PDB file of N, CA, C and O in Angstrom:
ATOM      1  N   MET A   1     109.863 116.117 106.765  1.00  0.00           N
ATOM      2  CA  MET A   1     110.729 115.893 107.886  1.00  0.00           C
ATOM      3  C   MET A   1     112.105 116.432 107.529  1.00  0.00           C
ATOM      4  O   MET A   1     112.639 116.063 106.483  1.00  0.00           O
ATOM      5  N   GLY A   2     112.684 117.262 108.326  1.00  0.00           N
ATOM      6  CA  GLY A   2     113.978 117.813 108.060  1.00  0.00           C
ATOM      7  C   GLY A   2     115.102 117.039 108.690  1.00  0.00           C
ATOM      8  O   GLY A   2     114.877 116.078 109.425  1.00  0.00           O
ATOM      9  N   GLY A   3     116.341 117.469 108.396  1.00  0.00           N
ATOM     10  CA  GLY A   3     117.501 116.853 109.029  1.00  0.00           C
ATOM     11  C   GLY A   3     117.371 116.958 110.527  1.00  0.00           C
ATOM     12  O   GLY A   3     116.905 117.976 111.038  1.00  0.00           O
ATOM     13  N   GLY A   4     117.766 115.942 111.230  1.00  0.00           N
ATOM     14  CA  GLY A   4     117.660 115.917 112.688  1.00  0.00           C
ATOM     15  C   GLY A   4     116.341 115.342 113.169  1.00  0.00           C
ATOM     16  O   GLY A   4     116.149 115.135 114.368  1.00  0.00           O
ATOM     17  N   GLY A   5     115.416 115.079 112.225  1.00  0.00           N
ATOM     18  CA  GLY A   5     114.168 114.431 112.593  1.00  0.00           C
ATOM     19  C   GLY A   5     114.416 112.968 112.997  1.00  0.00           C
ATOM     20  O   GLY A   5     115.479 112.413 112.719  1.00  0.00           O
ATOM     21  N   LEU A   6     113.443 112.365 113.641  1.00  0.00           N
ATOM     22  CA  LEU A   6     113.560 110.985 114.055  1.00  0.00           C
ATOM     23  C   LEU A   6     112.569 110.117 113.343  1.00  0.00           C
ATOM     24  O   LEU A   6     111.443 110.543 113.086  1.00  0.00           O
ATOM     25  N   VAL A   7     112.964 108.892 113.013  1.00  0.00           N
ATOM     26  CA  VAL A   7     112.101 107.914 112.424  1.00  0.00           C
ATOM     27  C   VAL A   7     112.074 106.721 113.380  1.00  0.00           C
ATOM     28  O   VAL A   7     113.116 106.151 113.701  1.00  0.00           O
ATOM     29  N   TYR A   8     110.883 106.352 113.828  1.00  0.00           N
ATOM     30  CA  TYR A   8     110.720 105.204 114.723  1.00  0.00           C
ATOM     31  C   TYR A   8     110.214 104.023 113.916  1.00  0.00           C
ATOM     32  O   TYR A   8     109.343 104.182 113.061  1.00  0.00           O
ATOM     33  N   ALA A   9     110.756 102.834 114.180  1.00  0.00           N
ATOM     34  CA  ALA A   9     110.382 101.634 113.445  1.00  0.00           C
ATOM     35  C   ALA A   9     109.846 100.551 114.374  1.00  0.00           C
ATOM     36  O   ALA A   9     110.332 100.365 115.489  1.00  0.00           O
ATOM     37  N   ASP A  10     108.851  99.857 113.895  1.00  0.00           N
ATOM     38  CA  ASP A  10     108.282  98.681 114.593  1.00  0.00           C
ATOM     39  C   ASP A  10     108.685  97.482 113.718  1.00  0.00           C
ATOM     40  O   ASP A  10     107.946  97.077 112.821  1.00  0.00           O
ATOM     41  N   TRP A  11     109.884  96.921 114.003  1.00  0.00           N
ATOM     42  CA  TRP A  11     110.417  95.848 113.186  1.00  0.00           C
ATOM     43  C   TRP A  11     109.531  94.599 113.187  1.00  0.00           C
ATOM     44  O   TRP A  11     109.394  93.924 112.167  1.00  0.00           O
ATOM     45  N   ARG A  12     108.923  94.297 114.363  1.00  0.00           N
ATOM     46  CA  ARG A  12     108.176  93.059 114.520  1.00  0.00           C
ATOM     47  C   ARG A  12     106.656  93.209 114.200  1.00  0.00           C
ATOM     48  O   ARG A  12     105.906  92.233 114.244  1.00  0.00           O
ATOM     49  N   ASN A  13     106.241  94.421 113.888  1.00  0.00           N
ATOM     50  CA  ASN A  13     104.804  94.702 113.672  1.00  0.00           C
ATOM     51  C   ASN A  13     103.941  94.220 114.814  1.00  0.00           C
ATOM     52  O   ASN A  13     102.874  93.637 114.620  1.00  0.00           O
ATOM     53  N   ASP A  14     104.435  94.483 116.017  1.00  0.00           N
ATOM     54  CA  ASP A  14     103.653  94.093 117.195  1.00  0.00           C
ATOM     55  C   ASP A  14     103.025  95.319 117.907  1.00  0.00           C
ATOM     56  O   ASP A  14     102.480  95.199 119.004  1.00  0.00           O
ATOM     57  N   GLY A  15     103.115  96.482 117.264  1.00  0.00           N
ATOM     58  CA  GLY A  15     102.523  97.695 117.829  1.00  0.00           C
ATOM     59  C   GLY A  15     103.458  98.481 118.739  1.00  0.00           C
ATOM     60  O   GLY A  15     103.084  99.538 119.247  1.00  0.00           O
ATOM     61  N   GLU A  16     104.672  97.973 118.948  1.00  0.00           N
ATOM     62  CA  GLU A  16     105.655  98.683 119.767  1.00  0.00           C
ATOM     63  C   GLU A  16     106.804  99.148 118.885  1.00  0.00           C
ATOM     64  O   GLU A  16     107.431  98.350 118.188  1.00  0.00           O
ATOM     65  N   TYR A  17     107.071 100.453 118.925  1.00  0.00           N
ATOM     66  CA  TYR A  17     108.195 101.004 118.173  1.00  0.00           C
ATOM     67  C   TYR A  17     109.439 100.706 118.938  1.00  0.00           C
ATOM     68  O   TYR A  17     109.624 101.200 120.051  1.00  0.00           O
ATOM     69  N   ASP A  18     110.319  99.885 118.350  1.00  0.00           N
ATOM     70  CA  ASP A  18     111.499  99.361 119.068  1.00  0.00           C
ATOM     71  C   ASP A  18     112.831  99.812 118.509  1.00  0.00           C
ATOM     72  O   ASP A  18     113.872  99.286 118.902  1.00  0.00           O
ATOM     73  N   HIS A  19     112.822 100.780 117.598  1.00  0.00           N
ATOM     74  CA  HIS A  19     114.101 101.262 117.024  1.00  0.00           C
ATOM     75  C   HIS A  19     113.906 102.715 116.588  1.00  0.00           C
ATOM     76  O   HIS A  19     112.831 103.093 116.120  1.00  0.00           O
ATOM     77  N   ALA A  20     114.927 103.502 116.741  1.00  0.00           N
ATOM     78  CA  ALA A  20     114.915 104.912 116.268  1.00  0.00           C
ATOM     79  C   ALA A  20     116.075 105.160 115.350  1.00  0.00           C
ATOM     80  O   ALA A  20     117.160 104.609 115.534  1.00  0.00           O
ATOM     81  N   MET A  21     115.843 106.001 114.349  1.00  0.00           N
ATOM     82  CA  MET A  21     116.894 106.419 113.400  1.00  0.00           C
ATOM     83  C   MET A  21     116.824 107.919 113.264  1.00  0.00           C
ATOM     84  O   MET A  21     115.755 108.507 113.426  1.00  0.00           O
ATOM     85  N   VAL A  22     117.930 108.539 112.974  1.00  0.00           N
ATOM     86  CA  VAL A  22     118.010 110.002 112.817  1.00  0.00           C
ATOM     87  C   VAL A  22     118.120 110.333 111.329  1.00  0.00           C
ATOM     88  O   VAL A  22     118.925 109.746 110.605  1.00  0.00           O
ATOM     89  N   VAL A  23     117.301 111.277 110.892  1.00  0.00           N
ATOM     90  CA  VAL A  23     117.372 111.750 109.513  1.00  0.00           C
ATOM     91  C   VAL A  23     118.572 112.644 109.354  1.00  0.00           C
ATOM     92  O   VAL A  23     118.706 113.646 110.056  1.00  0.00           O
ATOM     93  N   VAL A  24     119.482 112.275 108.397  1.00  0.00           N
ATOM     94  CA  VAL A  24     120.716 113.036 108.231  1.00  0.00           C
ATOM     95  C   VAL A  24     120.750 113.781 106.883  1.00  0.00           C
ATOM     96  O   VAL A  24     121.680 114.541 106.616  1.00  0.00           O
ATOM     97  N   GLY A  25     119.750 113.561 106.051  1.00  0.00           N
ATOM     98  CA  GLY A  25     119.716 114.215 104.757  1.00  0.00           C
ATOM     99  C   GLY A  25     118.634 113.609 103.910  1.00  0.00           C
ATOM    100  O   GLY A  25     117.756 112.891 104.388  1.00  0.00           O
ATOM    101  N   TYR A  26     118.725 113.923 102.618  1.00  0.00           N
ATOM    102  CA  TYR A  26     117.739 113.465 101.629  1.00  0.00           C
ATOM    103  C   TYR A  26     118.427 113.010 100.363  1.00  0.00           C
ATOM    104  O   TYR A  26     119.531 113.447 100.038  1.00  0.00           O
ATOM    105  N   ILE A  27     117.741 112.110  99.646  1.00  0.00           N
ATOM    106  CA  ILE A  27     118.283 111.646  98.367  1.00  0.00           C
ATOM    107  C   ILE A  27     117.144 111.675  97.346  1.00  0.00           C
ATOM    108  O   ILE A  27     115.996 111.373  97.670  1.00  0.00           O
ATOM    109  N   SER A  28     117.472 112.034  96.141  1.00  0.00           N
ATOM    110  CA  SER A  28     116.489 112.066  95.047  1.00  0.00           C
ATOM    111  C   SER A  28     116.732 110.881  94.144  1.00  0.00           C
ATOM    112  O   SER A  28     117.868 110.605  93.758  1.00  0.00           O
ATOM    113  N   ARG A  29     115.666 110.181  93.808  1.00  0.00           N
ATOM    114  CA  ARG A  29     115.731 109.057  92.875  1.00  0.00           C
ATOM    115  C   ARG A  29     114.583 109.271  91.893  1.00  0.00           C
ATOM    116  O   ARG A  29     113.410 109.134  92.239  1.00  0.00           O
ATOM    117  N   GLY A  30     114.947 109.602  90.685  1.00  0.00           N
ATOM    118  CA  GLY A  30     113.919 109.894  89.689  1.00  0.00           C
ATOM    119  C   GLY A  30     113.117 111.109  90.116  1.00  0.00           C
ATOM    120  O   GLY A  30     113.677 112.181  90.344  1.00  0.00           O
ATOM    121  N   ASP A  31     111.807 110.945  90.224  1.00  0.00           N
ATOM    122  CA  ASP A  31     110.961 112.089  90.619  1.00  0.00           C
ATOM    123  C   ASP A  31     110.598 112.035  92.093  1.00  0.00           C
ATOM    124  O   ASP A  31     109.746 112.803  92.539  1.00  0.00           O
ATOM    125  N   LYS A  32     111.227 111.140  92.869  1.00  0.00           N
ATOM    126  CA  LYS A  32     110.926 111.006  94.297  1.00  0.00           C
ATOM    127  C   LYS A  32     112.125 111.414  95.145  1.00  0.00           C
ATOM    128  O   LYS A  32     113.271 111.140  94.790  1.00  0.00           O
ATOM    129  N   THR A  33     111.849 112.068  96.263  1.00  0.00           N
ATOM    130  CA  THR A  33     112.866 112.425  97.224  1.00  0.00           C
ATOM    131  C   THR A  33     112.508 111.842  98.579  1.00  0.00           C
ATOM    132  O   THR A  33     111.369 111.970  99.028  1.00  0.00           O
ATOM    133  N   GLY A  34     113.449 111.217  99.222  1.00  0.00           N
ATOM    134  CA  GLY A  34     113.182 110.577 100.495  1.00  0.00           C
ATOM    135  C   GLY A  34     114.308 110.767 101.488  1.00  0.00           C
ATOM    136  O   GLY A  34     115.421 111.130 101.107  1.00  0.00           O
ATOM    137  N   PRO A  35     114.028 110.521 102.773  1.00  0.00           N
ATOM    138  CA  PRO A  35     115.054 110.731 103.818  1.00  0.00           C
ATOM    139  C   PRO A  35     116.141 109.680 103.780  1.00  0.00           C
ATOM    140  O   PRO A  35     115.930 108.539 103.369  1.00  0.00           O
ATOM    141  N   VAL A  36     117.331 110.110 104.229  1.00  0.00           N
ATOM    142  CA  VAL A  36     118.460 109.257 104.481  1.00  0.00           C
ATOM    143  C   VAL A  36     118.644 109.203 105.981  1.00  0.00           C
ATOM    144  O   VAL A  36     118.658 110.239 106.645  1.00  0.00           O
ATOM    145  N   VAL A  37     118.787 107.999 106.524  1.00  0.00           N
ATOM    146  CA  VAL A  37     118.822 107.873 107.965  1.00  0.00           C
ATOM    147  C   VAL A  37     120.063 107.165 108.487  1.00  0.00           C
ATOM    148  O   VAL A  37     120.731 106.445 107.745  1.00  0.00           O
ATOM    149  N   CYS A  38     120.371 107.368 109.758  1.00  0.00           N
ATOM    150  CA  CYS A  38     121.448 106.648 110.426  1.00  0.00           C
ATOM    151  C   CYS A  38     120.824 106.024 111.684  1.00  0.00           C
ATOM    152  O   CYS A  38     119.982 106.625 112.353  1.00  0.00           O
ATOM    153  N   GLY A  39     121.270 104.802 111.975  1.00  0.00           N
ATOM    154  CA  GLY A  39     120.784 104.111 113.173  1.00  0.00           C
ATOM    155  C   GLY A  39     121.967 103.485 113.887  1.00  0.00           C
ATOM    156  O   GLY A  39     123.065 103.399 113.338  1.00  0.00           O
ATOM    157  N   LYS A  40     121.736 103.057 115.093  1.00  0.00           N
ATOM    158  CA  LYS A  40     122.783 102.409 115.925  1.00  0.00           C
ATOM    159  C   LYS A  40     122.781 100.916 115.587  1.00  0.00           C
ATOM    160  O   LYS A  40     122.252 100.093 116.334  1.00  0.00           O
ATOM    161  N   ARG A  41     123.375 100.597 114.464  1.00  0.00           N
ATOM    162  CA  ARG A  41     123.392  99.226 114.008  1.00  0.00           C
ATOM    163  C   ARG A  41     124.495  99.149 112.952  1.00  0.00           C
ATOM    164  O   ARG A  41     124.769 100.137 112.272  1.00  0.00           O
ATOM    165  N   ASP A  42     125.129  97.983 112.810  1.00  0.00           N
ATOM    166  CA  ASP A  42     126.163  97.826 111.781  1.00  0.00           C
ATOM    167  C   ASP A  42     125.562  98.118 110.414  1.00  0.00           C
ATOM    168  O   ASP A  42     124.435  97.724 110.116  1.00  0.00           O
ATOM    169  N   ASN A  43     126.329  98.811 109.595  1.00  0.00           N
ATOM    170  CA  ASN A  43     125.957  99.126 108.228  1.00  0.00           C
ATOM    171  C   ASN A  43     124.651  99.906 108.109  1.00  0.00           C
ATOM    172  O   ASN A  43     123.970  99.806 107.088  1.00  0.00           O
ATOM    173  N   ALA A  44     124.300 100.657 109.099  1.00  0.00           N
ATOM    174  CA  ALA A  44     123.069 101.432 109.082  1.00  0.00           C
ATOM    175  C   ALA A  44     123.368 102.930 109.096  1.00  0.00           C
ATOM    176  O   ALA A  44     122.637 103.712 109.705  1.00  0.00           O
ATOM    177  N   HIS A  45     124.431 103.315 108.431  1.00  0.00           N
ATOM    178  CA  HIS A  45     124.834 104.729 108.379  1.00  0.00           C
ATOM    179  C   HIS A  45     124.584 105.276 107.002  1.00  0.00           C
ATOM    180  O   HIS A  45     125.037 104.716 106.004  1.00  0.00           O
ATOM    181  N   ASP A  46     123.846 106.394 106.951  1.00  0.00           N
ATOM    182  CA  ASP A  46     123.548 107.057 105.654  1.00  0.00           C
ATOM    183  C   ASP A  46     122.859 106.112 104.661  1.00  0.00           C
ATOM    184  O   ASP A  46     123.312 105.941 103.530  1.00  0.00           O
ATOM    185  N   VAL A  47     121.750 105.501 105.112  1.00  0.00           N
ATOM    186  CA  VAL A  47     120.988 104.578 104.310  1.00  0.00           C
ATOM    187  C   VAL A  47     119.657 105.227 103.948  1.00  0.00           C
ATOM    188  O   VAL A  47     118.986 105.754 104.835  1.00  0.00           O
ATOM    189  N   PRO A  48     119.247 105.209 102.677  1.00  0.00           N
ATOM    190  CA  PRO A  48     117.942 105.729 102.304  1.00  0.00           C
ATOM    191  C   PRO A  48     116.842 104.921 103.037  1.00  0.00           C
ATOM    192  O   PRO A  48     116.889 103.692 103.069  1.00  0.00           O
ATOM    193  N   LEU A  49     115.870 105.618 103.614  1.00  0.00           N
ATOM    194  CA  LEU A  49     114.790 104.933 104.304  1.00  0.00           C
ATOM    195  C   LEU A  49     114.044 103.984 103.346  1.00  0.00           C
ATOM    196  O   LEU A  49     113.561 102.933 103.766  1.00  0.00           O
ATOM    197  N   ALA A  50     113.956 104.353 102.091  1.00  0.00           N
ATOM    198  CA  ALA A  50     113.284 103.478 101.121  1.00  0.00           C
ATOM    199  C   ALA A  50     113.954 102.124 101.014  1.00  0.00           C
ATOM    200  O   ALA A  50     113.279 101.118 100.796  1.00  0.00           O
ATOM    201  N   ASP A  51     115.287 102.077 101.167  1.00  0.00           N
ATOM    202  CA  ASP A  51     116.018 100.809 101.115  1.00  0.00           C
ATOM    203  C   ASP A  51     115.672  99.956 102.321  1.00  0.00           C
ATOM    204  O   ASP A  51     115.540  98.738 102.197  1.00  0.00           O
ATOM    205  N   ILE A  52     115.525 100.569 103.479  1.00  0.00           N
ATOM    206  CA  ILE A  52     115.214  99.847 104.691  1.00  0.00           C
ATOM    207  C   ILE A  52     113.795  99.286 104.633  1.00  0.00           C
ATOM    208  O   ILE A  52     113.557  98.129 104.979  1.00  0.00           O
ATOM    209  N   THR A  53     112.864 100.118 104.192  1.00  0.00           N
ATOM    210  CA  THR A  53     111.466  99.628 104.133  1.00  0.00           C
ATOM    211  C   THR A  53     111.310  98.566 103.045  1.00  0.00           C
ATOM    212  O   THR A  53     110.432  97.710 103.155  1.00  0.00           O
ATOM    213  N   ALA A  54     112.131  98.598 102.005  1.00  0.00           N
ATOM    214  CA  ALA A  54     112.054  97.557 100.972  1.00  0.00           C
ATOM    215  C   ALA A  54     112.536  96.211 101.518  1.00  0.00           C
ATOM    216  O   ALA A  54     112.003  95.163 101.154  1.00  0.00           O
ATOM    217  N   ARG A  55     113.553  96.245 102.401  1.00  0.00           N
ATOM    218  CA  ARG A  55     114.069  95.002 103.006  1.00  0.00           C
ATOM    219  C   ARG A  55     113.150  94.462 104.083  1.00  0.00           C
ATOM    220  O   ARG A  55     113.110  93.253 104.313  1.00  0.00           O
ATOM    221  N   HIS A  56     112.420  95.328 104.740  1.00  0.00           N
ATOM    222  CA  HIS A  56     111.556  94.924 105.847  1.00  0.00           C
ATOM    223  C   HIS A  56     110.101  95.215 105.470  1.00  0.00           C
ATOM    224  O   HIS A  56     109.448  96.071 106.067  1.00  0.00           O
ATOM    225  N   ARG A  57     109.620  94.499 104.485  1.00  0.00           N
ATOM    226  CA  ARG A  57     108.234  94.699 103.997  1.00  0.00           C
ATOM    227  C   ARG A  57     107.240  94.549 105.143  1.00  0.00           C
ATOM    228  O   ARG A  57     107.330  93.629 105.955  1.00  0.00           O
ATOM    229  N   GLY A  58     106.300  95.469 105.184  1.00  0.00           N
ATOM    230  CA  GLY A  58     105.283  95.438 106.236  1.00  0.00           C
ATOM    231  C   GLY A  58     105.687  96.133 107.498  1.00  0.00           C
ATOM    232  O   GLY A  58     104.869  96.291 108.404  1.00  0.00           O
ATOM    233  N   MET A  59     106.945  96.562 107.587  1.00  0.00           N
ATOM    234  CA  MET A  59     107.412  97.270 108.789  1.00  0.00           C
ATOM    235  C   MET A  59     106.602  98.572 108.951  1.00  0.00           C
ATOM    236  O   MET A  59     106.360  99.289 107.981  1.00  0.00           O
ATOM    237  N   LYS A  60     106.204  98.849 110.153  1.00  0.00           N
ATOM    238  CA  LYS A  60     105.506 100.111 110.433  1.00  0.00           C
ATOM    239  C   LYS A  60     106.547 101.123 110.879  1.00  0.00           C
ATOM    240  O   LYS A  60     107.502 100.770 111.571  1.00  0.00           O
ATOM    241  N   TRP A  61     106.369 102.380 110.489  1.00  0.00           N
ATOM    242  CA  TRP A  61     107.260 103.442 110.929  1.00  0.00           C
ATOM    243  C   TRP A  61     106.499 104.738 111.015  1.00  0.00           C
ATOM    244  O   TRP A  61     105.458 104.928 110.386  1.00  0.00           O
ATOM    245  N   LYS A  62     107.058 105.634 111.825  1.00  0.00           N
ATOM    246  CA  LYS A  62     106.498 106.992 111.912  1.00  0.00           C
ATOM    247  C   LYS A  62     107.643 107.950 112.169  1.00  0.00           C
ATOM    248  O   LYS A  62     108.688 107.575 112.702  1.00  0.00           O
ATOM    249  N   GLY A  63     107.417 109.217 111.772  1.00  0.00           N
ATOM    250  CA  GLY A  63     108.464 110.236 111.904  1.00  0.00           C
ATOM    251  C   GLY A  63     108.070 111.277 112.923  1.00  0.00           C
ATOM    252  O   GLY A  63     106.891 111.500 113.195  1.00  0.00           O
ATOM    253  N   LEU A  64     109.098 111.916 113.486  1.00  0.00           N
ATOM    254  CA  LEU A  64     108.895 112.987 114.436  1.00  0.00           C
ATOM    255  C   LEU A  64     109.854 114.095 114.022  1.00  0.00           C
ATOM    256  O   LEU A  64     111.047 113.852 113.839  1.00  0.00           O
ATOM    257  N   GLN A  65     109.334 115.317 113.872  1.00  0.00           N
ATOM    258  CA  GLN A  65     110.190 116.481 113.567  1.00  0.00           C
ATOM    259  C   GLN A  65     109.933 117.564 114.569  1.00  0.00           C
ATOM    260  O   GLN A  65     108.784 117.927 114.821  1.00  0.00           O
ATOM    261  N   TRP A  66     110.984 118.083 115.141  1.00  0.00           N
ATOM    262  CA  TRP A  66     110.858 119.190 116.088  1.00  0.00           C
ATOM    263  C   TRP A  66     110.498 120.476 115.336  1.00  0.00           C
ATOM    264  O   TRP A  66     111.090 120.787 114.302  1.00  0.00           O
ATOM    265  N   LYS A  67     109.552 121.193 115.852  1.00  0.00           N
ATOM    266  CA  LYS A  67     109.148 122.479 115.259  1.00  0.00           C
ATOM    267  C   LYS A  67     109.941 123.562 115.938  1.00  0.00           C
ATOM    268  O   LYS A  67     110.181 123.485 117.143  1.00  0.00           O
ATOM    269  N   ARG A  68     110.358 124.580 115.194  1.00  0.00           N
ATOM    270  CA  ARG A  68     111.064 125.718 115.783  1.00  0.00           C
ATOM    271  C   ARG A  68     110.135 126.830 116.056  1.00  0.00           C
ATOM    272  O   ARG A  68     110.553 127.875 116.554  1.00  0.00           O
TER     273      ARG A  68
END
């Protein structure tokens, strides 16, 4: 997923994706690289997606990338 891609999150694990975040870049940690996202929420700017999924264990998410 490249910059400008979207990540949808199902915070409640009820099968409905109820939040969207925009991929703004990538971060490398050790041998892994993952997306950095921004969302419309306090303190949700330039946050590694791995940090969000670690805080919300079991959260379902999916990504969407526009093809050129």
